[in-house]
C-alpha positions as CSV (number, residue, x, y, z in Angstrom):
1,X,-0.3,0.0,-0.3
2,X,1.5,3.0,-0.9
3,X,2.3,6.2,1.7
4,X,0.1,9.7,0.8
5,X,2.8,11.2,2.9
6,X,5.7,12.9,1.2
7,X,8.1,10.9,3.0
8,X,6.7,8.2,1.3
9,X,7.0,9.9,-2.5
10,X,10.9,10.4,-1.9
11,X,11.7,7.3,-0.8
12,X,10.1,5.5,-3.7
13,X,12.1,8.2,-5.7
14,X,15.1,7.3,-4.0
15,X,14.7,3.8,-4.6
16,X,14.3,4.1,-8.5
17,X,17.6,3.3,-10.6
18,X,19.2,6.2,-12.5
19,X,17.2,8.7,-10.2
20,X,19.1,11.5,-8.2
21,X,18.9,11.6,-4.6
22,X,20.4,11.8,-1.3
23,X,22.0,8.2,-1.2
24,X,23.1,8.9,-5.1
25,X,24.8,12.0,-4.3
26,X,27.2,10.7,-1.3
27,X,27.8,7.7,-3.5
28,X,29.3,9.8,-6.1
29,X,31.0,12.0,-3.6
30,X,32.5,8.5,-1.9
31,X,33.9,7.6,-5.5
32,X,35.8,11.3,-6.1
33,X,35.7,12.5,-9.6
34,X,36.1,10.3,-12.7
35,X,40.0,10.3,-13.3
36,X,40.3,10.5,-17.0
37,X,38.4,13.7,-16.7
38,X,40.1,15.4,-13.8
39,X,43.1,14.1,-15.6
40,X,42.0,16.3,-19.4
41,X,41.3,19.5,-17.1
42,X,45.1,19.9,-15.8
43,X,46.2,19.4,-18.9
44,X,43.7,21.7,-20.2
45,X,44.9,24.1,-17.6
46,X,48.3,23.9,-17.8
47,X,47.8,24.9,-21.2
48,X,46.1,27.7,-20.8
49,X,48.8,28.9,-18.3
50,X,51.6,28.5,-20.9
51,X,49.3,30.3,-23.4
52,X,49.5,33.2,-20.9
53,X,52.5,33.2,-19.9
54,X,53.5,33.4,-23.8
55,X,51.2,35.8,-24.2
56,X,52.7,38.2,-21.5
57,X,56.5,37.6,-22.6
58,X,55.5,38.6,-26.6
59,X,53.9,42.0,-24.9
60,X,57.1,42.5,-22.6
61,X,59.3,42.0,-25.8
62,X,57.3,44.3,-27.8
63,X,57.2,47.2,-25.4
64,X,61.3,47.0,-24.3
65,X,62.8,45.6,-28.2
66,X,62.9,49.6,-29.5
67,X,64.5,51.0,-26.5
68,X,66.9,47.9,-26.6
69,X,67.6,48.9,-30.6
70,X,67.5,52.1,-30.1
71,X,70.4,51.5,-27.0
72,X,72.3,49.4,-29.4
73,X,72.4,51.6,-32.4
74,X,73.6,54.3,-30.0
75,X,77.1,54.0,-32.4
76,X,75.9,54.7,-35.9
77,X,77.9,53.4,-38.6
78,X,80.7,55.9,-39.5
79,X,82.6,56.5,-42.6
80,X,86.5,55.9,-42.5
81,X,87.3,59.7,-41.9
82,X,85.3,59.8,-39.1
83,X,85.8,56.4,-37.7
84,X,89.7,57.8,-37.5
85,X,88.6,60.6,-35.8
86,X,86.4,58.6,-33.0
87,X,89.7,56.7,-32.5
88,X,91.1,59.7,-32.2
89,X,88.5,61.4,-30.0
90,X,88.4,58.2,-27.7
91,X,92.2,58.9,-27.0
92,X,92.5,62.6,-26.2
93,X,88.5,64.5,-26.0
94,X,86.6,61.5,-24.3
95,X,87.4,62.7,-20.8
96,X,85.5,66.1,-20.7
97,X,83.6,65.8,-23.2
98,X,81.9,62.1,-22.8
99,X,81.6,59.0,-24.4
100,X,78.6,60.1,-26.9
101,X,80.1,63.9,-26.7
102,X,76.9,64.4,-24.7
103,X,79.2,66.6,-22.4
104,X,80.6,65.8,-18.7
105,X,79.5,68.7,-16.2
106,X,82.3,71.0,-15.2
107,X,84.9,70.0,-17.5
108,X,83.4,69.9,-21.1
109,X,80.2,70.8,-22.8
110,X,77.9,68.9,-25.1
111,X,80.0,68.4,-29.1
112,X,76.7,67.1,-30.7
113,X,75.1,69.8,-32.9
114,X,78.1,72.1,-33.0
115,X,79.4,70.3,-36.5
116,X,82.7,70.4,-38.0
117,X,82.9,74.3,-37.6
118,X,83.3,74.3,-34.1
119,X,85.5,71.5,-34.2
120,X,88.0,73.1,-36.9
121,X,88.5,76.5,-35.2
122,X,89.0,74.7,-31.5
123,X,91.4,72.2,-32.7
124,X,92.7,73.8,-35.5
125,X,93.9,76.9,-33.7
126,X,95.2,74.7,-30.6
127,X,92.2,75.8,-28.1
128,X,91.5,72.1,-27.5
129,X,92.6,70.3,-26.1
130,X,93.0,72.5,-23.2
131,X,96.1,72.4,-20.9
132,X,94.1,73.3,-18.0
133,X,90.8,74.8,-17.0
134,X,90.8,78.5,-17.7
135,X,88.2,81.5,-18.3
136,X,89.0,81.2,-21.7
137,X,90.9,78.4,-24.2
138,X,94.1,80.2,-25.6
139,X,95.7,79.7,-28.8
140,X,98.7,78.0,-28.8
141,X,100.4,75.2,-31.2
142,X,98.0,72.8,-32.5
143,X,98.4,69.2,-31.3
144,X,96.8,67.8,-34.7
145,X,97.7,68.1,-37.9
146,X,95.4,69.1,-40.3
147,X,94.0,65.5,-41.9
148,X,93.2,64.7,-38.0
149,X,91.3,68.1,-37.7
150,X,89.2,66.7,-40.7
151,X,88.4,63.4,-39.0
152,X,87.6,64.7,-36.0
153,X,85.4,67.0,-37.3
154,X,84.0,64.4,-39.5
155,X,83.0,62.6,-36.3
156,X,81.7,65.3,-34.2
157,X,79.4,66.1,-38.0
158,X,78.2,63.0,-38.6
159,X,77.7,62.2,-34.6
160,X,75.4,65.3,-34.0
161,X,75.3,67.3,-37.3
162,X,75.9,71.0,-37.4
163,X,77.5,74.2,-39.2
164,X,80.3,73.4,-42.1
165,X,83.2,75.3,-43.5
166,X,83.3,75.2,-47.0
167,X,85.8,72.7,-48.9
168,X,87.7,75.2,-49.9
169,X,90.6,77.4,-48.4
170,X,90.7,80.8,-50.4
171,X,87.2,81.8,-48.6
172,X,88.0,85.2,-48.7
173,X,88.4,85.4,-52.7
174,X,85.9,87.7,-54.4
175,X,85.5,89.4,-51.8
176,X,84.8,93.1,-51.1
177,X,87.3,94.8,-49.2
178,X,85.3,98.0,-48.9
179,X,82.2,96.6,-47.7
180,X,84.3,93.9,-45.7
181,X,85.7,96.9,-43.6
182,X,82.2,98.5,-43.5
183,X,81.1,95.1,-42.2
184,X,83.7,94.5,-39.8
185,X,83.1,98.2,-38.2
186,X,79.7,97.2,-37.4
187,X,80.2,93.6,-36.4
188,X,83.8,93.5,-35.0
189,X,85.4,96.3,-34.0
190,X,83.8,96.4,-30.7
191,X,85.8,93.1,-29.3
192,X,88.6,93.1,-31.8
193,X,89.3,96.8,-32.0
194,X,89.1,98.2,-35.2
195,X,93.2,97.4,-36.2
196,X,92.2,93.1,-35.2
197,X,94.1,93.4,-32.3
198,X,91.9,92.1,-29.8
199,X,90.6,93.4,-26.4
200,X,89.8,92.3,-23.1
201,X,86.4,91.6,-21.9
202,X,84.3,90.4,-18.8
203,X,85.4,87.6,-16.4
204,X,89.2,87.1,-17.6
205,X,87.9,86.6,-21.1
206,X,89.6,88.5,-24.3
207,X,88.6,89.1,-27.8
208,X,91.8,87.5,-29.4
209,X,94.0,89.2,-32.3
210,X,92.9,88.2,-35.5
211,X,96.4,88.4,-36.8
212,X,97.0,84.8,-37.0
213,X,94.0,83.6,-38.3
214,X,93.6,81.7,-41.5
215,X,90.3,82.4,-44.2
216,X,89.1,79.0,-43.2
217,X,89.4,79.6,-39.1
218,X,87.8,82.8,-39.8
219,X,85.0,81.5,-41.2
220,X,84.7,78.4,-39.1
221,X,84.6,81.1,-35.9
222,X,81.7,83.3,-37.5
223,X,79.6,80.1,-38.1
224,X,80.5,78.4,-34.5
225,X,80.4,81.5,-32.3
226,X,83.2,80.5,-29.5
227,X,83.5,82.3,-25.9
228,X,81.9,85.4,-26.0
229,X,81.5,85.8,-29.7
230,X,78.1,85.7,-31.6
231,X,77.1,83.3,-34.2
232,X,77.3,84.7,-37.4
233,X,75.2,82.3,-39.8
234,X,74.0,82.6,-43.0
235,X,71.0,84.4,-41.4
236,X,73.1,87.2,-39.8
237,X,75.7,87.4,-42.5
238,X,75.2,85.9,-46.1
239,X,78.2,84.0,-47.4
240,X,79.1,86.6,-49.7
241,X,79.3,89.0,-47.0
242,X,81.8,86.3,-44.9
243,X,83.7,86.6,-47.8
244,X,83.7,90.3,-48.1
245,X,85.0,90.6,-44.4
246,X,87.6,87.9,-44.8
247,X,88.9,90.0,-47.3
248,X,88.8,93.0,-45.8
249,X,91.1,91.0,-42.6
250,X,93.3,89.5,-44.7
251,X,94.1,92.1,-47.1
252,X,94.2,95.1,-45.0
253,X,94.5,94.1,-41.3
254,X,96.8,91.2,-41.8
255,X,99.0,92.7,-44.5
256,X,99.4,96.0,-42.3
257,X,97.7,98.1,-44.6
258,X,96.8,101.8,-42.9
259,X,94.5,103.5,-45.5
260,X,94.4,106.3,-42.7
261,X,97.8,106.8,-42.5
262,X,99.8,106.6,-39.0
263,X,98.4,103.1,-37.3
264,X,99.8,104.6,-33.5
265,X,100.4,101.2,-32.8
266,X,96.4,100.7,-33.8
267,X,95.5,100.8,-30.4
268,X,91.9,102.2,-31.2
269,X,90.9,105.5,-30.4
270,X,92.0,106.2,-27.2
271,X,95.8,106.5,-28.8
272,X,94.7,108.4,-31.6
273,X,92.6,110.8,-29.0
274,X,96.0,111.5,-27.1
275,X,97.9,112.1,-29.9
276,X,95.8,114.6,-31.5
277,X,95.5,116.5,-28.0
278,X,98.7,116.4,-27.4
279,X,100.0,117.5,-30.7
280,X,96.6,119.8,-31.2
281,X,97.5,121.6,-28.0
282,X,100.9,122.2,-28.7
283,X,100.5,123.5,-32.0
284,X,97.6,125.4,-31.0
285,X,99.9,126.9,-28.0
286,X,102.7,127.7,-30.2
287,X,100.7,129.2,-32.7
288,X,99.4,131.8,-29.9
289,X,102.5,132.3,-28.6
290,X,104.1,133.5,-32.4
291,X,100.5,135.6,-33.2
292,X,101.2,136.9,-29.9
293,X,105.1,138.1,-30.2
294,X,104.2,139.4,-34.0
295,X,101.2,141.7,-32.4
């Protein structure tokens, strides 16, 4: 006789094979999960974790690879002359200007972007390498010959670019001496004096004499602006005006020509004014005495 209570129905359902019930659930828990299915899940999980690790490693390489490549390319391919210049630089310049010419604080400035013009002026005139730290690098016999100067300049040029001196020696050829004199009096005489002998500046610095300067050195100085000298690029002075200036310096100042007469040592208006005062006053005094004696 079948019971009408819920307990009777659940007991009947539990006794049927293939139906779920408390006894079937307990039996499955005792047996545990199926061994082949658990092993397959572990393999799938390991594969997923491996794939995630590979994806993470690939992403990290994508992020950092350009930086490592840029670091590896810090030393670009150099031409033969620049490679020779680098060898000279590593021996004589690296201690003050750094491994990649980035400069060393308290020793030397960065050379990136100064171009071969700055190297030709500083090294070609013997100002670099400096014997000691001073207010201003002074001219002295060059340490390197002309070929080595060109090699050093080529290395700095390929390293960071910058202004270059035209590849010829007669940079004042065809220049207008009269126009060069006018440009010199406007742009250069206040520091280098009217006769090109140079003059004192502030803080122990000075404008050097132009007497021993070659065409290329004058042109390089205008392009690079060494020490307190301003830069006279092509926007300030055109190449033909630079040629006029060089022609005036070489043909008038360096050859000792004095169109105005007696040069008085070329010390400028101070000695000229003193000479005029002394000569003129003496002449006037004698003239006055002579007039007084005649009257």
